[in-house]
C-alpha positions as CSV (number, residue, x, y, z in Angstrom):
1,M,-46.5,-20.2,-5.8
2,E,-49.4,-22.7,-6.9
3,I,-52.4,-21.4,-4.2
4,G,-53.9,-24.8,-2.6
5,Q,-51.1,-27.1,-3.9
6,D,-47.1,-25.6,-3.3
7,P,-46.3,-25.0,0.1
8,Y,-46.1,-21.4,1.5
9,A,-46.0,-19.5,4.4
10,V,-47.8,-16.1,5.0
11,F,-46.7,-13.3,7.9
12,V,-47.5,-9.9,8.8
13,G,-44.7,-7.2,8.1
14,G,-44.8,-3.5,9.0
15,T,-45.7,-1.3,11.3
16,G,-48.3,1.4,12.6
17,A,-51.6,1.7,10.1
18,N,-49.2,0.1,7.6
19,S,-48.7,-3.5,8.3
20,D,-49.9,-6.3,5.3
21,L,-49.8,-9.8,4.9
22,Y,-47.4,-11.0,2.9
23,A,-46.4,-14.5,1.2
24,I,-43.1,-16.8,0.9
25,R,-42.0,-20.1,-0.4
26,P,-40.4,-22.2,2.7
27,D,-37.1,-22.0,1.1
28,G,-37.2,-18.3,1.3
29,G,-36.8,-15.6,-1.5
30,Q,-38.7,-12.4,-2.3
31,P,-41.6,-12.1,-0.1
32,V,-44.7,-11.2,-1.9
33,A,-47.3,-8.6,0.1
34,I,-50.6,-9.9,-0.5
35,T,-52.4,-7.3,1.2
36,F,-52.3,-3.2,0.2
37,T,-54.5,-0.7,2.4
38,N,-53.9,1.7,5.1
39,V,-54.9,-0.4,8.1
40,A,-53.2,-3.0,10.2
41,E,-53.7,-6.8,9.2
42,R,-52.5,-9.2,11.9
43,K,-52.9,-12.7,13.2
44,P,-53.0,-14.3,10.0
45,A,-54.2,-18.0,9.6
46,L,-53.9,-20.1,6.5
47,S,-57.0,-22.6,6.3
48,P,-56.3,-26.4,6.3
49,G,-56.8,-26.5,2.0
50,G,-54.1,-23.7,1.5
51,G,-56.9,-21.7,-0.3
52,A,-57.6,-18.8,2.1
53,V,-56.6,-17.0,5.1
54,A,-58.2,-15.5,7.5
55,F,-56.7,-12.5,10.0
56,L,-57.7,-9.5,12.2
57,R,-57.6,-6.0,10.6
58,S,-57.8,-2.6,13.1
59,A,-57.3,1.1,12.7
60,S,-53.5,0.5,13.6
61,L,-51.0,-2.3,15.2
62,N,-51.9,-0.6,18.7
63,D,-55.7,-0.2,18.1
64,S,-57.9,-3.2,19.0
65,T,-61.1,-1.2,19.3
66,A,-61.9,-1.5,15.9
67,A,-60.2,-5.2,15.2
68,T,-62.7,-7.3,12.6
69,V,-62.6,-10.8,11.2
70,W,-61.9,-11.0,7.2
71,V,-61.0,-14.3,5.3
72,M,-59.2,-13.0,1.8
73,N,-59.7,-15.9,-1.1
74,L,-55.8,-16.3,-1.9
75,L,-57.1,-17.3,-5.4
76,S,-59.4,-14.9,-6.5
77,G,-57.9,-12.1,-4.3
78,S,-61.8,-11.4,-2.8
79,E,-62.5,-10.5,0.8
80,R,-65.3,-11.1,3.3
81,E,-65.6,-9.6,7.0
82,L,-67.3,-11.9,9.1
83,V,-69.2,-10.4,12.0
84,L,-69.6,-11.6,15.7
85,P,-72.7,-12.4,17.3
86,K,-74.2,-9.0,18.9
87,G,-72.5,-8.9,22.7
88,A,-69.1,-10.2,21.8
89,G,-66.1,-8.7,22.8
90,L,-63.0,-7.6,20.5
91,P,-61.7,-10.4,18.7
92,E,-58.1,-11.4,19.7
93,R,-57.3,-14.5,18.1
94,L,-58.3,-17.0,15.5
95,G,-57.8,-20.3,13.9
96,W,-59.2,-23.0,11.8
97,D,-60.6,-26.4,12.2
98,A,-59.5,-29.1,10.9
99,G,-61.9,-29.7,8.1
100,G,-61.4,-26.1,7.1
101,Q,-65.1,-25.3,7.0
102,T,-65.1,-22.9,9.9
103,L,-63.3,-20.6,11.7
104,I,-62.9,-20.4,16.0
105,V,-62.8,-16.7,17.3
106,A,-61.2,-15.8,20.6
107,D,-62.6,-12.6,22.6
108,R,-60.7,-12.1,25.9
109,N,-63.8,-14.3,27.3
110,A,-65.4,-16.6,25.2
111,F,-65.0,-18.6,21.5
112,Y,-67.2,-18.7,18.6
113,R,-67.9,-20.7,15.5
114,I,-68.2,-19.3,12.2
115,H,-68.9,-20.5,9.0
116,A,-66.0,-20.1,6.2
117,P,-67.2,-18.3,2.6
118,P,-69.0,-18.7,0.6
119,A,-71.2,-19.9,3.2
120,S,-73.3,-18.0,5.4
121,P,-71.4,-17.0,8.4
122,D,-73.8,-17.7,11.2
123,A,-71.6,-16.7,14.0
124,R,-72.2,-18.7,17.4
125,L,-71.2,-19.2,20.6
126,V,-69.1,-22.0,21.5
127,A,-70.7,-24.5,24.1
128,P,-68.3,-25.5,27.7
129,A,-68.0,-28.8,26.6
130,E,-66.3,-28.2,23.2
131,R,-64.0,-25.4,24.5
132,A,-61.3,-27.8,24.7
133,R,-61.7,-28.4,21.3
134,A,-61.8,-24.7,20.2
135,E,-59.0,-23.9,21.9
136,S,-57.0,-26.6,20.1
137,S,-58.0,-25.1,16.9
138,L,-55.9,-21.7,17.9
139,A,-52.6,-23.7,19.5
140,V,-49.3,-24.6,17.8
141,L,-49.9,-28.6,17.7
142,L,-46.9,-30.5,16.9
143,G,-46.2,-34.1,15.5
144,N,-49.1,-36.1,13.7
145,P,-50.8,-37.5,15.5
146,V,-50.2,-34.6,17.7
147,F,-48.1,-35.4,20.7
148,A,-47.3,-31.5,21.9
149,Q,-47.6,-27.9,21.7
150,V,-45.9,-25.0,21.6
151,V,-46.6,-22.7,24.5
152,P,-44.5,-19.8,25.9
153,C,-42.4,-20.5,28.8
154,E,-40.6,-17.4,30.0
155,T,-40.3,-13.8,28.6
156,S,-39.0,-14.2,25.1
157,D,-39.1,-18.0,25.8
158,L,-40.8,-21.1,24.0
159,C,-41.1,-24.4,25.6
160,V,-42.8,-27.7,24.3
161,R,-45.7,-28.8,26.6
162,G,-46.7,-32.6,25.9
163,D,-49.4,-34.9,26.3
164,S,-48.4,-35.7,30.1
165,G,-48.9,-31.7,30.8
166,G,-45.1,-31.3,31.4
167,S,-43.3,-28.4,29.3
168,S,-39.4,-28.5,28.3
169,F,-37.3,-25.9,26.8
170,L,-37.5,-25.0,22.9
171,A,-35.8,-22.0,21.9
172,G,-34.6,-18.1,23.9
173,G,-35.1,-15.1,22.6
174,A,-38.0,-16.6,20.3
175,R,-41.4,-15.6,19.6
176,D,-44.2,-16.4,17.4
177,P,-44.3,-20.0,17.1
178,A,-46.3,-21.8,13.7
179,R,-46.3,-25.5,12.8
180,W,-44.3,-25.9,10.0
181,G,-45.8,-29.3,8.2
182,P,-45.9,-32.4,10.5
183,D,-42.3,-32.7,11.2
184,S,-41.3,-29.1,12.2
185,V,-41.6,-26.0,14.4
186,A,-40.5,-22.3,13.0
187,F,-40.6,-19.1,15.2
188,F,-39.2,-15.9,15.0
189,V,-35.4,-15.0,16.5
190,G,-35.7,-11.1,16.1
191,D,-36.1,-10.5,12.4
192,D,-34.9,-14.2,11.5
193,V,-36.9,-16.9,10.8
194,E,-35.6,-20.4,12.6
195,I,-37.1,-24.0,11.0
196,R,-36.6,-26.5,13.7
197,P,-37.2,-30.4,13.1
198,L,-38.9,-32.4,15.9
199,G,-36.7,-35.4,15.4
200,P,-33.4,-35.5,14.2
201,G,-31.7,-33.0,11.9
202,R,-30.2,-29.6,11.9
203,P,-32.2,-25.7,12.6
204,R,-32.0,-23.6,9.4
205,R,-32.6,-20.1,9.0
206,L,-34.9,-19.0,6.5
207,V,-33.1,-17.0,3.6
208,W,-35.1,-14.0,2.4
209,S,-34.4,-11.2,0.4
210,N,-35.9,-7.4,1.1
211,P,-37.9,-8.5,3.9
212,P,-40.4,-6.0,5.3
213,E,-40.2,-3.9,8.3
214,R,-40.6,-6.2,11.7
215,P,-41.8,-9.5,10.6
216,R,-43.9,-11.5,12.6
217,E,-47.0,-13.6,13.1
218,M,-46.4,-16.4,10.2
219,T,-48.7,-19.1,9.2
220,F,-47.6,-22.2,7.1
221,F,-49.6,-24.7,4.7
222,P,-47.4,-27.7,3.9
223,G,-48.9,-28.2,0.8
224,K,-51.3,-30.5,-1.3
225,R,-49.2,-33.8,-1.0
226,Y,-49.1,-33.6,3.0
227,R,-52.8,-32.5,2.8
228,Q,-54.1,-35.3,1.1
229,L,-51.9,-37.7,3.6
230,Q,-53.8,-36.5,6.3
231,E,-57.0,-36.5,5.0
232,R,-56.7,-40.6,4.1
233,E,-55.7,-40.9,7.5
234,R,-58.3,-39.5,9.2
């Protein structure tokens, strides 16, 4: 995989303090570990340009008391911790803004905007008037232009909620949805990844070899070509 050029996905694998981040091509194959630590990495989010991944790091999957926000440069392997403002709660979710220059991090009660490396983090509380936009950076949005988002509908089920607010069933026994380029959505069914087109076409399962234990929480970069098309349409 050529970082920032080719499409690829990053996901979490492993349990306890042995969960790491793995990368895989969109056509499957052998996952490649990109972190090798004795702590838990989780909630990865690939940058819009595909050159960095943000994630949470904590002592174990069940220990959120020490959760911290990190960004890894996938070209150099260098990592940087991004510190939330004093008084912020524990980070629970994170995502990138559309331009890829800042991250949105959510705790239980608020949203924070943090500049991504190499800029100074300068973490700040998101103003109430900007909360809806911040929330959209963390959502699984579908289509180009966006027409819906994926939301939980029942225990272990996923639904699609349109602009009008109505919801329709997407998949049963599914979890951890991810936008898979402009025209598909991916999600886990058990330890398998199903990729489903938004329009005509058949769903497919990602065929991989020797996946890590308990794969989950996938994020996808569609490749430079699609990124260039997006930028032209803005």
